[in-house]
N, C-alpha and C positions, 0 to 999 in steps of 0.2 A: 351754845355750840356754834362753831364757825367752820365753814368749809372753804378750802383754798384750792384753786385749780390753776396750775401753771401752764403756760404754753410759750412757744417761740424758740425753744432750743434747737440745736442741730449742728451741722458740720460747717465750719467756716475756715477760710485760709488766714494765715498770719496777716495782720494789718486790716482785716475785715471788721464788719460790724454785725451785731445781732441785737434784737430787742426782745426781752422777756416780758411776759404779762402774767399777772396774778389776779384772778377774779375772786373776790370774797363774797360769800353768801351766808345766810343764817343771822346770827345775832350781831349785826353790823355795829350797832350802837355800843357794844361792849368792847370794841377794838380800840386799844390805846395807841398802838403803833403797828406798822407793818414794815417788812424789809426782806432782804435777801441774804442768804448764807450760801456757802458752797462747800463741797467736800470732794477732794481729789482722791484717787485711789491710794490707800495706805496712809492717808493723812486725816487729821481731825477736821471736823466741820468748823468753818471760820466765817466771821462776819464779812459781808460785802458792803451793805449799806442799809440804813433804816430811815424811816420817816415817821414822825409822830403825828397824832391827830391834830396837833397844833401847827404842824408844818416844819418842825425842827428836823434837820437832816444830819446824819452822821455817816461818814465813809471810813472804811479801812484805809490806812495810809497808802497801801500799795495800789488801791483802786482809784484814789483821788485823781481827778483830771481825765481819766479814761472812761469811767463809768458814771452814769447819771441816773439817779432814782427820781421818779415823779409819780404823781397819782391823779386819777380822775375820780373825784368824789361822786359824781353823778352815776358812774359805772361801778363804783366800789372796786376799782382796779388800781393796782400799783404796777409800775413799769420799771424795767432796768434797761437802759440803753448802754450797750457795751461797744466801745470803739477801740481801734488800734489793738485788736485782740492778739494775744500771744499764746504760744503753745502751753505755757504754764497756767493759762486761764481754763484749761480743760478740767472739767469737774461736773458733778451733778449740782445743779443750782436749786435751792429750796426756798420757797416762799415761806415767810414766818409772820405770824400775827401774835401780838401780845394782848391778852384778853383780861378784862376785869380788874378789880382792885389789886389783885396779886400779880398782875402782868404775867399770867400763865402763858406758856408757849403752845401755839398750834402750828402745825407744819403741813405744807402741801406734799404732794407725792414726789416732787422733784422732776427736773427736766435736764437732760444731758446736753452739755455744751462741749463740743470737741473742736479744737483749733489745730489745724494741720500746719506743719512747717514747710 
């Protein structure tokens, strides 16, 4: 079992920045990758960025260049730095961990990000 706790969401103006954090606890050694997804009202949940245990990073094309995923292994924490925010970035952002040999999905509770125009 892995527990994921997100923090750092909030209200920001267009062009501003926010940093999200996701702290993992529990069976840390079973985590294969961590990342961020988001879900806007009326839309499907979509990939933002992921980082594997080995350090490989993947971004959704629309987030490349504005968002940066990073991790602090000592703190078992993954971060998402979001710059040049746009109103269309408004969504609930979910931390994700892929666990075990089957890469099963574990989710955090989500954190709201709202970007005002």
